[in-house]
MARGU-244090 format. One record per residue (C-alpha): y, x, z. Coordinates in steps of 0.05 Angstrom, whole numbers, plus 5000, padded with zeros to 4 digits. Layout:
BEGIN
<tiza <Y; X; Z>>
...
This chain:
BEGIN
<tiza <1410; 8815; 3588>>
<tiza <1385; 8887; 3600>>
<tiza <1329; 8910; 3555>>
<tiza <1262; 8934; 3581>>
<tiza <1280; 9006; 3566>>
<tiza <1344; 9000; 3606>>
<tiza <1307; 8970; 3665>>
<tiza <1256; 9026; 3663>>
<tiza <1311; 9080; 3658>>
<tiza <1348; 9051; 3719>>
<tiza <1330; 9091; 3782>>
<tiza <1272; 9122; 3745>>
<tiza <1268; 9179; 3794>>
<tiza <1263; 9133; 3854>>
<tiza <1210; 9092; 3820>>
<tiza <1169; 9152; 3803>>
<tiza <1175; 9178; 3874>>
<tiza <1152; 9111; 3903>>
<tiza <1093; 9111; 3855>>
<tiza <1074; 9181; 3874>>
<tiza <1077; 9165; 3949>>
<tiza <1034; 9102; 3938>>
<tiza <0984; 9143; 3899>>
<tiza <0981; 9196; 3953>>
<tiza <0969; 9144; 4007>>
<tiza <0915; 9110; 3966>>
<tiza <0880; 9176; 3953>>
<tiza <0884; 9197; 4025>>
<tiza <0851; 9132; 4047>>
<tiza <0800; 9127; 3992>>
<tiza <0778; 9199; 3999>>
<tiza <0769; 9194; 4075>>
<tiza <0696; 9195; 4096>>
<tiza <0670; 9126; 4115>>
<tiza <0645; 9115; 4186>>
<tiza <0607; 9063; 4226>>
<tiza <0629; 9037; 4293>>
<tiza <0606; 8985; 4343>>
<tiza <0662; 8940; 4367>>
<tiza <0664; 8880; 4413>>
<tiza <0691; 8814; 4388>>
<tiza <0707; 8750; 4425>>
<tiza <0683; 8682; 4401>>
<tiza <0731; 8626; 4387>>
<tiza <0704; 8555; 4383>>
<tiza <0753; 8514; 4342>>
<tiza <0764; 8439; 4331>>
<tiza <0714; 8410; 4380>>
<tiza <0711; 8335; 4366>>
<tiza <0738; 8286; 4419>>
<tiza <0682; 8262; 4464>>
<tiza <0643; 8327; 4458>>
<tiza <0640; 8388; 4502>>
<tiza <0612; 8457; 4490>>
<tiza <0554; 8471; 4537>>
<tiza <0581; 8525; 4584>>
<tiza <0522; 8571; 4571>>
<tiza <0550; 8597; 4505>>
<tiza <0559; 8668; 4481>>
<tiza <0632; 8689; 4488>>
<tiza <0624; 8760; 4462>>
<tiza <0585; 8793; 4405>>
<tiza <0577; 8865; 4382>>
<tiza <0596; 8880; 4310>>
<tiza <0572; 8940; 4271>>
<tiza <0626; 8954; 4220>>
<tiza <0639; 9005; 4166>>
<tiza <0703; 9033; 4137>>
<tiza <0747; 9093; 4127>>
<tiza <0778; 9126; 4188>>
<tiza <0846; 9100; 4169>>
<tiza <0822; 9028; 4161>>
<tiza <0781; 9032; 4225>>
<tiza <0843; 9048; 4265>>
<tiza <0867; 8977; 4251>>
<tiza <0811; 8948; 4293>>
<tiza <0849; 8961; 4357>>
<tiza <0884; 8894; 4351>>
<tiza <0821; 8856; 4373>>
<tiza <0769; 8819; 4333>>
<tiza <0745; 8748; 4339>>
<tiza <0687; 8707; 4310>>
<tiza <0715; 8638; 4293>>
<tiza <0668; 8579; 4294>>
<tiza <0697; 8515; 4265>>
<tiza <0663; 8454; 4295>>
<tiza <0705; 8401; 4260>>
<tiza <0644; 8377; 4219>>
<tiza <0603; 8359; 4281>>
<tiza <0617; 8295; 4318>>
<tiza <0551; 8283; 4354>>
<tiza <0516; 8319; 4411>>
<tiza <0462; 8368; 4390>>
<tiza <0443; 8439; 4375>>
<tiza <0477; 8479; 4320>>
<tiza <0463; 8550; 4294>>
<tiza <0517; 8591; 4260>>
<tiza <0507; 8657; 4222>>
<tiza <0558; 8711; 4237>>
<tiza <0586; 8731; 4170>>
<tiza <0649; 8764; 4142>>
<tiza <0679; 8696; 4129>>
<tiza <0680; 8681; 4204>>
<tiza <0716; 8746; 4222>>
<tiza <0787; 8772; 4218>>
<tiza <0767; 8841; 4194>>
<tiza <0823; 8885; 4166>>
<tiza <0822; 8901; 4092>>
<tiza <0775; 8958; 4076>>
<tiza <0728; 8944; 4135>>
<tiza <0662; 8908; 4124>>
<tiza <0610; 8879; 4170>>
<tiza <0542; 8913; 4169>>
<tiza <0508; 8870; 4222>>
<tiza <0523; 8832; 4285>>
<tiza <0486; 8830; 4351>>
<tiza <0466; 8775; 4359>>
<tiza <0466; 8757; 4285>>
<tiza <0470; 8682; 4300>>
<tiza <0504; 8638; 4351>>
<tiza <0466; 8578; 4376>>
<tiza <0511; 8525; 4405>>
<tiza <0497; 8462; 4445>>
<tiza <0546; 8406; 4440>>
<tiza <0544; 8356; 4496>>
<tiza <0575; 8288; 4507>>
<tiza <0636; 8288; 4552>>
<tiza <0631; 8251; 4617>>
<tiza <0678; 8228; 4673>>
<tiza <0668; 8203; 4743>>
<tiza <0706; 8191; 4808>>
<tiza <0689; 8237; 4866>>
<tiza <0708; 8233; 4939>>
<tiza <0756; 8285; 4966>>
<tiza <0743; 8314; 5036>>
<tiza <0793; 8355; 5076>>
<tiza <0770; 8425; 5093>>
<tiza <0797; 8435; 5164>>
<tiza <0788; 8504; 5195>>
<tiza <0808; 8532; 5263>>
<tiza <0826; 8496; 5328>>
<tiza <0893; 8465; 5342>>
<tiza <0939; 8496; 5393>>
<tiza <0936; 8478; 5468>>
<tiza <0863; 8460; 5465>>
<tiza <0876; 8397; 5425>>
<tiza <0826; 8370; 5375>>
<tiza <0836; 8340; 5307>>
<tiza <0816; 8268; 5313>>
<tiza <0820; 8249; 5239>>
<tiza <0841; 8272; 5170>>
<tiza <0860; 8224; 5115>>
<tiza <0864; 8247; 5043>>
<tiza <0909; 8214; 4992>>
<tiza <0885; 8199; 4940>>
<tiza <0816; 8192; 4971>>
<tiza <0783; 8199; 4903>>
<tiza <0797; 8241; 4841>>
<tiza <0770; 8234; 4771>>
<tiza <0734; 8295; 4741>>
<tiza <0712; 8308; 4670>>
<tiza <0669; 8358; 4633>>
<tiza <0599; 8367; 4602>>
<tiza <0554; 8309; 4623>>
<tiza <0501; 8355; 4651>>
<tiza <0551; 8385; 4699>>
<tiza <0590; 8323; 4718>>
<tiza <0530; 8283; 4741>>
<tiza <0514; 8332; 4798>>
<tiza <0583; 8327; 4831>>
<tiza <0594; 8270; 4880>>
<tiza <0649; 8301; 4923>>
<tiza <0698; 8358; 4927>>
<tiza <0736; 8392; 4983>>
<tiza <0807; 8416; 4990>>
<tiza <0832; 8486; 5001>>
<tiza <0824; 8506; 5074>>
<tiza <0876; 8476; 5121>>
<tiza <0885; 8523; 5180>>
<tiza <0898; 8485; 5245>>
<tiza <0903; 8546; 5290>>
<tiza <0980; 8543; 5288>>
<tiza <0985; 8467; 5290>>
<tiza <1001; 8428; 5354>>
<tiza <1018; 8359; 5328>>
<tiza <0999; 8310; 5274>>
<tiza <1027; 8323; 5205>>
<tiza <1019; 8322; 5130>>
<tiza <0993; 8379; 5087>>
<tiza <1001; 8384; 5011>>
<tiza <0941; 8420; 4983>>
<tiza <0893; 8426; 4924>>
<tiza <0823; 8400; 4913>>
<tiza <0771; 8451; 4890>>
<tiza <0720; 8441; 4835>>
<tiza <0650; 8469; 4847>>
<tiza <0640; 8487; 4774>>
<tiza <0688; 8525; 4729>>
<tiza <0670; 8482; 4669>>
<tiza <0695; 8418; 4701>>
<tiza <0767; 8395; 4705>>
<tiza <0809; 8343; 4741>>
<tiza <0834; 8288; 4695>>
<tiza <0899; 8276; 4732>>
<tiza <0907; 8341; 4769>>
<tiza <0880; 8369; 4835>>
<tiza <0939; 8357; 4882>>
<tiza <0926; 8315; 4945>>
<tiza <0960; 8301; 5011>>
<tiza <0921; 8308; 5076>>
<tiza <0946; 8272; 5139>>
<tiza <0917; 8305; 5201>>
<tiza <0920; 8270; 5268>>
<tiza <0922; 8317; 5328>>
<tiza <0905; 8289; 5397>>
């Protein structure tokens, strides 16, 4: 087995060169003047418990005032995020979270001075579901002066889900517009139902078939 002296003598020049380069890099960074900057960060809400929903009126962006050397600050271009872990909460209610370094993915050498806002106040709601009626949205007049006598939607109802405060106000939805101006006879149209609120979702998808009778 090689002795310690032999190991140190092996490629001594290369090792000294690597050490010198590392020292120069460290000195160039450490001697750079520090600077402050305001950067935008997104907010990630993690591990929401089943049966709960985040109230839609939550902050999704915060402003971070950070400090670091010019070299370290260049690393901020990758995007920052505030991560809020909600795994401990399994009941509806209001929660307040302080924005601290531990919730950020700051590069090494960059520190948080303050955040605006400094806290995030969250409202966790109970999830809710309900069935809503689907109406066909027919636009335009059929060719040759004919009139649409009836439109049947299949399925006639769809199940929606989301925050309880939003679900309870929705009793029906409509489809994408079906233009009858180029239609002269009865037929089927595959289309999509529209939700009136971006924080709601269809449980089994929004696809429906509309049978239009032209007389």
